[in-house]
C-alpha positions in Angstrom: -4.3 -22.9 -9.6 -5.9 -19.6 -10.3 -9.3 -21.0 -9.6 -8.0 -22.3 -6.3 -6.6 -18.8 -5.6 -10.0 -17.2 -6.2 -11.8 -19.8 -4.1 -9.4 -19.0 -1.3 -10.0 -15.3 -1.7 -13.8 -15.9 -1.5 -13.3 -17.8 1.8 -11.1 -15.1 3.2 -13.6 -12.4 2.1 -16.3 -14.2 4.1 -14.1 -14.4 7.1 -13.2 -10.7 6.8 -16.8 -9.8 6.6 -17.3 -11.0 10.2 -13.9 -10.4 11.5 -13.3 -13.6 13.4 -14.9 -17.0 12.9 -15.0 -20.3 14.6 -13.7 -23.0 12.3 -16.7 -25.2 11.3 -14.5 -28.3 11.8 -14.2 -29.2 15.5 -10.8 -30.7 15.0 -9.4 -27.4 13.9 -8.4 -24.3 15.9 -10.1 -20.9 15.7 -9.4 -19.2 12.4 -8.8 -15.6 11.9 -9.0 -13.6 8.6 -6.6 -10.7 8.6 -8.5 -7.5 8.3 -8.6 -3.8 9.3 -10.4 -0.6 8.7 -8.8 1.2 5.8 -7.2 4.4 6.9 -7.5 7.9 5.4 -5.6 11.2 5.9 -2.3 9.3 6.6 -3.6 8.1 10.0 -2.0 4.7 10.8 -4.3 1.7 10.4 -5.6 0.0 13.5 -6.5 -3.7 13.4 -8.1 -3.8 16.9 -7.1 -4.9 20.4 -7.7 -8.6 19.9 -5.5 -8.8 16.7 -2.9 -6.5 18.3 -2.5 -8.6 21.4 -2.4 -11.9 19.4 0.2 -10.7 16.9 2.4 -9.1 19.6 2.4 -12.3 21.6 4.2 -14.1 18.7 6.3 -11.2 17.3 4.2 -10.8 14.2 3.7 -7.3 12.7 1.5 -5.4 10.3 3.1 -1.9 10.5 6.0 0.1 11.7 6.4 3.2 13.8 3.6 5.8 13.4 6.2 8.5 14.1 8.3 8.1 11.0 7.3 8.6 7.4 8.6 5.3 6.3 6.8 2.7 4.2 7.6 -0.9 3.3 6.7 -2.5 0.0 5.8 -6.2 0.0 4.5 -8.3 -2.9 2.7 -11.6 -3.0 3.5 -13.8 -5.9 1.6 -17.1 -6.4 2.2 -17.3 -10.2 3.7 -15.1 -12.9 1.6 -13.0 -15.2 4.2 -10.9 -17.0 4.5 -7.8 -14.8 7.0 -8.7 -12.1 10.0 -7.7 -14.2 8.5 -4.2 -14.6 8.1 -4.0 -10.8 11.7 -5.0 -10.3 12.8 -2.4 -12.9 11.0 0.3 -10.9 12.5 -0.9 -7.6 16.0 -1.0 -9.1 15.6 2.5 -10.5 14.4 3.9 -7.2 17.0 1.9 -5.2 14.2 0.3 -3.0 14.5 -3.1 -1.4 11.1 -4.9 -1.4 10.0 -8.2 0.1 8.5 -10.8 -2.2 6.4 -13.5 -0.6 6.5 -16.4 -3.0 4.9 -19.9 -3.2 6.7 -23.1 -4.2 4.9 -23.0 -7.6 6.4 -19.5 -8.2 9.9 -20.8 -7.4 9.6 -23.6 -10.0 7.7 -21.7 -12.7 9.5 -18.3 -12.5 13.0 -19.3 -11.4 14.8 -16.5 -13.4 12.7 -13.8 -11.7 13.4 -15.4 -8.3 17.1 -15.3 -9.0 16.9 -11.7 -10.1 15.1 -10.8 -6.9 17.8 -12.3 -4.8 20.6 -10.8 -7.0 19.2 -7.3 -6.7 19.0 -7.5 -2.9 15.3 -8.1 -2.3 14.0 -10.2 0.6 12.2 -13.5 -0.1 9.3 -14.3 2.2 7.7 -17.6 2.7 4.1 -17.7 1.4 4.0 -21.5 1.8 4.9 -24.3 -0.6 1.5 -25.2 -2.0 -0.7 -22.2 -0.8 -3.1 -24.1 1.5 -5.2 -22.8 4.3 -2.4 -23.0 6.8 -4.8 -22.7 9.8 -6.2 -26.1 9.0 -3.0 -28.0 9.0 -1.4 -30.0 11.7 1.8 -28.6 13.4 4.0 -30.9 11.3 2.2 -30.0 8.0 2.7 -26.3 8.8 6.4 -26.9 9.3 6.6 -29.0 6.1 5.0 -26.2 4.1 7.6 -23.7 5.2 10.5 -26.2 5.0 9.6 -27.5 1.6 9.5 -23.9 0.3 12.9 -23.2 1.8 14.4 -26.3 0.4 13.3 -25.4 -3.1 14.5 -21.8 -2.7 18.0 -23.1 -1.5 18.2 -25.3 -4.6 17.9 -22.3 -7.0 19.5 -19.5 -5.0 22.1 -19.0 -2.2 19.4 -18.2 0.3 19.5 -21.0 2.9 16.1 -20.3 4.5 13.5 -17.6 4.9 12.7 -15.9 8.1 9.5 -14.0 7.2 6.2 -15.8 6.5 2.8 -14.7 5.3 -0.3 -17.0 5.3 -2.2 -17.5 2.1 -5.3 -15.3 1.8 -4.4 -13.8 5.3 -6.1 -16.8 7.0 -4.3 -17.8 10.2 -4.7 -19.2 13.7 -2.9 -18.7 17.0 -1.4 -22.1 16.5 0.0 -21.1 13.2 1.7 -18.0 14.7 3.0 -20.1 17.6 4.5 -22.8 15.4 5.9 -20.3 13.0 7.5 -18.3 15.8 9.1 -21.4 17.3 10.4 -22.5 13.9 12.1 -19.2 13.4 9.5 -17.4 11.2 8.0 -14.0 11.9 4.7 -13.4 10.3 4.4 -10.2 8.3 0.9 -8.9 7.7 0.0 -5.6 6.2 -1.8 -2.3 6.8 -2.4 -1.2 3.2 -4.2 -3.4 0.6 -6.9 -3.4 -2.0 -8.5 -5.8 -4.5 -5.6 -6.2 -7.0 -5.4 -10.0 -7.5 -7.8 -10.5 -10.4 -5.5 -10.8 -13.4 -8.4 -10.6 -16.0 -10.0 -7.5 -14.6 -7.5 -4.6 -15.0 -8.9 -1.2 -14.0 -6.1 1.0 -15.0 -3.1 2.4 -13.2 -5.1 5.2 -11.5 -7.1 2.6 -9.6 -4.0 1.2 -7.9 -2.5 4.7 -7.5 -5.6 6.1 -5.9 -5.8 3.2 -3.4 -2.2 3.5 -2.5 -2.2 7.2 -2.1 -5.4 7.3 0.0 -4.3 4.5 2.4 -0.6 5.4 2.9 0.5 6.3 6.4 3.7 6.4 8.5 4.9 2.8 9.1 2.7 1.3 6.4 3.4 -2.2 5.3 2.0 -2.3 1.7 0.7 -5.5 0.1 0.5 -5.6 -3.7 0.1 -8.6 -6.0 2.4 -8.8 -9.0 -0.2 -10.2 -11.3 -1.8 -6.8 -11.8 -0.8 -4.6 -14.7 -2.4 -1.7 -12.7 0.2 -2.1 -9.9 3.1 -2.3 -12.3 2.1 0.9 -14.0 1.1 2.8 -10.8 4.2 1.9 -8.8 6.6 4.5 -10.3 4.0 7.3 -9.9 3.2 6.2 -6.4 6.8 6.1 -5.3 7.5 9.5 -6.8 4.5 11.2 -5.2 5.0 9.5 -1.8 8.5 10.9 -1.8 7.2 14.3 -2.5 5.1 14.0 0.6 8.2 13.3 2.7 8.1 9.5 2.7 10.9 7.1 2.2 10.9 3.3 1.6 12.8 0.8 3.6 13.1 -3.0 3.8 11.3 -5.3 6.2 14.7 -6.3 7.5 15.3 -2.7 8.5 11.9 -2.7 10.3 12.6 -5.9 12.1 16.1 -4.9 13.1 15.2 -1.4 14.2 12.9 -2.7 16.9 10.0 -0.5 15.8 7.9 -3.2 14.2 4.5 -3.0 15.9 1.1 -4.5 15.9 -0.6 -1.3 17.0 1.7 1.1 18.7 5.5 1.4 18.3 7.5 -0.4 21.0 8.8 2.9 22.4 5.2 3.8 23.3 4.4 0.3 24.5 7.4 0.5 26.9 6.3 3.8 28.4 
């Protein structure tokens, strides 16, 4: 599974290098690889007009309001590598609610941790059942990926279904956003990320810390992978120092319910 994950990352990296690509298979829709120019000096990330318009059309988001020093912690979990418990310990100590985007494999292989996430009030996001390239599936296959995940989740927790989705490797299509939206899923992308998914290449806590501190901005949706020991060690330091700079951490639920979720500009500005 890890080799498949790396292969998918390589595909996504190729897509990101060009921004947008036409699917080489005529039967498939145009594919997009989620990407943006990393920000500095706490200036909110911009993904560009085409992405902004596409996500807004289907109620998808990648950041919150640029006017409030609020950030949102999200974690992608495809398999367990021994560091998620430490991350959960940190979130519990700091009284922060995170969102964990899980795969079907994770539900089956790390059930105690999933139950702990739910018990401690964290949101569970749908990262698909089998971690495929969602953009290359039929409409029914897309629905099956989400539904099969939800079925497994309901079998081990009291969560009936998920409402937030995130495509594997950030590869998506307009069709995926449309089908997901109609099926009751809002896609949650991100505005802060870095290469943190290689479990056998740790670079030390400072690597993660420096990436998080340099990219943070008001409204940031942060993506981290729980397989990284760097992330687990950096997270307490990052939270502490972000708070010193006046930031607070809220849940994706709060973002969605507040009406400030945005693709580029907050809705207050969009409405003006």
